[in-house]
N, C-alpha and C positions, 0 to 999 in steps of 0.2 A: 281353806275352807269351800263349801261346798253349796253350791245352792238347787234343793230336788224344783224344779220344772214344774208347772203344770201339765193337765193330761190331752190336751186339745192345742191342734194345731193356731185357732183363734186365739186362745188364750195367752198361747207361747207368745204371739205378739203385743197385745196389751201387756203383758209384763212387760214388755222389754227396757221401758224404761226404771224400771225397776232394776231391772239385772244392769242394764248400764251405771245407775246412784250406785249400786254398790261397789260397781268396780273402781267409779272416782276415788270414792270416799279412804278405797282398802286399794292403793296402787301395788302397793309390793306385797296383796300376799296372792295366791295365787290357789289360783278362780278354778273351780271344777263345777260344770256345769251335771247334775242328773235327771236325764229324759230321753222318756221312752225311744228302743229303739228305729221308731220308721221315722221319728223328727230329728233325729242328730244330724244329720248333712242342713239344716237347719241354719248352722252353726261353722259353717265349712268356710261362708269366709270370712270370720270374728275374726281376728287375729290376738282379739283385747281377751279371748277367753284360752286360758288358757289348756282347759281338758274338756270333754267331753266325752262321761260315761255315758255311753247307751243301752239300756238294760229290755227286756221282753220276758211277761209275769204270764205261762200259759196256763190252760184251765189244767183242775183237776190232781193229779198229784204231785204231777209236774210242777206246777204253782209253788208247791212249798219249798220243789229246789231254789227256785227262781229267786226264789223270797232268800231263803240263806246266802245264793251264792252275791246278792244285793247289799246285803249287812257285811260277809266276808269283806268284800271291796272296800266297803265305809269306813270297816276298820284295821283292813291294811294299808291304808293313806294317809289316817291315824289325822285325822281334819279338829278343828281346835273352835270351829263356826261351824252351823251348820243354817241355812235361812233356806224356810217352808214357806213357797208359796200354793201347792191345794190347803185346800182345808181338814185334807184325809186324818185321820185319827195313823192308819198305816204310815205315810209320810214322817212323822213325827217318833215313831216304834223301831221305824227303821233309823233314823238318825240317834234314835237313845244305845239301841240296839250296837248298833256300831259304835258306840262310845267316843261320838262325838260331844263335846264339854260342853259346848255354848248351839242350845240350837232355840231359833227367831224366828214367833208367825203366829196367826188369830188364835188363842182358844175357843175353838170349834170342833166339832163332831168328839168330844166327852176327853180332849187329849189333855187338858189345862197341864195335866201333873206333868207330862212326858217335859212340857218347857221351858226356858231357863232364862229365856225372855220372851214373854205375852202381852198380849193386848185383845181387846172385844173391836170388833168394827164397831165405827159411828152411824146414828141413824144419817146424818147428811152422807157419809158414805156410801153407802147402802143407796140412794137414791140418786147417785149423777153416774159417770160412767164407771165402767167397770179396770181403767186404765188409774183409777184415783182410788184406788183398793187395797194393791198391794205396795202402792205408795205412801198412804198412809200405815199400813203393814209396817211398814222401812221406822220410820219416822217415829211410833209408837213405842216399837220395840229396842228397836239399835240409833234411835237418833238420827239418821240419814233420811237427810231432802233430795230428794229427784226433782225432776221435770219432765212433765207428762206430754212434752211433747219430743222427746228425747227417743223417739221410735222409729229414725230410720235402721234400714237394712242394708246388712252388708251383703254383696252381693259374689262368688265365686268367680274370679274371674274363666279356670279351666272350663267353669260349667257350661259358664255363655261361649265360649266357642263350639261346646260340645251343642249349643240348643243352635247356634247358627247353622252348623252343618248341617244338623237334621233339619229343620226349617226349608234349607235349599233343597236334600233330595227331596218333598214334598208336596213345595209350594208352584200355584201353576201360574203365580205373577205375583214376585219376588221383589217390585218395584214397587206395588201398591203398599196401603195399611192394611197392618195384619191388629186386628181385635183377640182377645181372648174370651172366652166364657167356661162359665161354670158352671153348672148350671142340675148340679147335684149337692146334694147336704145330708150329710152323718147323722142329724137328729130326726131324722124323718118326714115325709111329706107337706107339714105344715109349714115346710120352710123352704118347699119348689117349688118354684112358678113352672104352671104347665108347661109341658114339653112341645106341645105346637106353639108355643108362644116365642119357645128358643127359635123352634123350628122358622117361623114368620123375621124375628129382632136379624136371624143369619140374613135372610133376601132381604131385610130393607137394608143394610149395614154393607150388600154388596149393591144394592142399588144408591146410595144415599154417599158412600162413604169409596166404592170401590174396594171394597177392603176382608179380606180372608179369614176366616177364624179356626182358629185350636180352642177346639174343651179338649177339657183338661177334669180333671180327677182322679177321685182313687182305682186300684183293680174294680173291685166290689160294684164300681160307677162306668161301668165303659160301656158297658150292653143300651145304659140310656142315654148318653151319650151317642154311640154309636146310631139310635134307632133316631136322634135328633136330627142328626144329620143325614141323614137317607132320607128324610120329611122334606129335609128344604130342598128347593129349587136347586142354589147356590153349591149345594152340597161346602163340607167343614173338615178341618183337619179333625181326627180323631187321634185326642196326646194321651187319653186316661191307662193310668195305669202302668206309662211306658218312660215316667220320673222320677226321682225320688224329689225330695222337701226341695233340698239344694238347686234344683236345674230347673224344676220349677218359677221361683225366685228366676233365679237368669232367666225364663220363658217370660218373662212376666216385666223384667227389667227392660226390654226389646221390643218392647208391646207398645201400639201406639194409644188403646184403651182396654178396658176390663166391664163388665157388667157377668151378676150370680146373684146367685142368692146367698142370703146372713152365715157364710162359710171362713173358712181357713183359709182358699184361695182368696179373698174377698179380700179380706185383713191385708194380707198380703201387699196385695195390690194394691191397697191404696196407704200403706203406710211407703213405699216403694215411688208415689207421686205421682203414677201415673192416672190418667183421668181413668174414673172409677165408680160404676151405680154399682148399688146395690139394692134387689131386692127385698123386702121384709116382708116379714107373714106372722106368724105368733110371734115372736121373738120384737124385744123392746129396742128401738135403735138410739132411743137415750143410755140405755143402758149398753149394749155390746155395739155399737155402729161404727165404722172404718175410721178410721184414724186418715186423714193427709190432708197435703192444702186442695187437690183435685178430686173430693168425693163428693156424691150426691145419693142420698138415701131414697127409695119411693116405696111410699110405705102407706095404706090403707087405716086408718085408725078408727075402727068401727065399733060397735056397743060394747066388741065380747075380747075388744084388742086392748093390749098383747095378750093373748092366754098362758101363753108358752109350753102350751100343750103340744106333742109331736103330731098328734092327727085332730084333723078336727069335731068337733065333739056334735056336729052341726050336718057334718057331713059338706058339706058346702063350698068352703076353702076359699069363701068370698074378698076376703082379704087378700087373695092372691088372682083371682080372677077377674077381678076388674082389673085391675094393669094390665094397661094393652104395651104392643112393643114401640107403640112410637112414643110414647112417652121415653122409651131409655135413649131413644136417638132425638132427641131435645133435648134430654139430661148432657149426656156427649158433647153436643152444638151447642149448648151453651157455656162448658168447661171449655171446648177450645178456646176461649177468649179471655179467661182467665191468668194472671200470670203463674 
C-alpha cells in the first residue's frame, strides 16, 4: 500500500491522523509513504511506517527524469492500493502509470478518471479545520474512520541525543528555560511577524523567564534569523538550516515553549504538546491553526481578514504589526497553568 503525502510540512502534520487511521485499518499491509525528500526524516521515529520513499523533482528537463524514476519506483514495488492525500493531478497520474490497482482520493484538479475510489469534499468539511478534510476523504472513499486527535508525533531518540549535544555546545545558561522561535514562513511576508517584534520577544523571554531562545527555519531563512538575533539585546542561538525535520522535532520535544508564525514548525510544536503560541496574519486559524492541548493563536481579524494572500494588498500588514510581544508572553504564562 502506498500513501502519497502532501507537499508542505504543516500539511503533513495535519494529515497525520488520517495516515494513522490507515495503519490501524490495515495493520498487516506494507505501508509505504511517498514524500518529498526534505521531509523524509519526519518519519524517522515512526516504527509503524514500513517504508519512507523520499523523492525530489528538479526543474527543467531533469524534472522529467525524476518523475520517470518516481513512477518506476512505484511500479517496481507493485502496490495494490494508493491513497492520495494531495489534490494534484500529478500524484494520481504517478500512481496510475505506476500500475497501482486501486487509487483513492478526492476528485479534484481534473483527475477523476484516474481514481478508482473517489469522492468530492463536502461544503461542511471545507469550512472546518483541515484535519477533517483528509479524514473525510478516507471515510468517503475507503470507509476508514479516523480520530482527529490522533496527531502525536514520534521522536527519534538518536536525534534527541544529538540535539542535546548541539545545545550543550551553544547554550550560555544550560539550566535555564529554552524557547524555540520560528520567525519566518515560506508562504510570504503576509505570514511573517516583523523582525523587530521577534527581537523584542527574545529580550522579554530573557527578562520574564530567564530563557534562552533558539531560532529555527530552513537554510534560506537563516539570514532573517541572524538579523533578529543580532537586533536583540539578549542574543539567541541560530539553528536555521542546521537540522533536518526529524532533528527539529527532537529539539522542540525538549523545549519549554514555542512561538512563531503560521508555519510547519508551529504545527510540529503544537502536536508535540509543548506550550505553543501561533501568530496568524493572512491565513485562517480556524482552517489551519495548530493542533494540541497547549496552543494559543494570536490573530487580528480585520475587515480584510483572512485574505490568504502572500503580500498585503494595502501594504500595511496591520494584522501583524498590531500584535505586541507582551501578548505572546501573556499567552505563554496562561498556558503554564494548564494541564
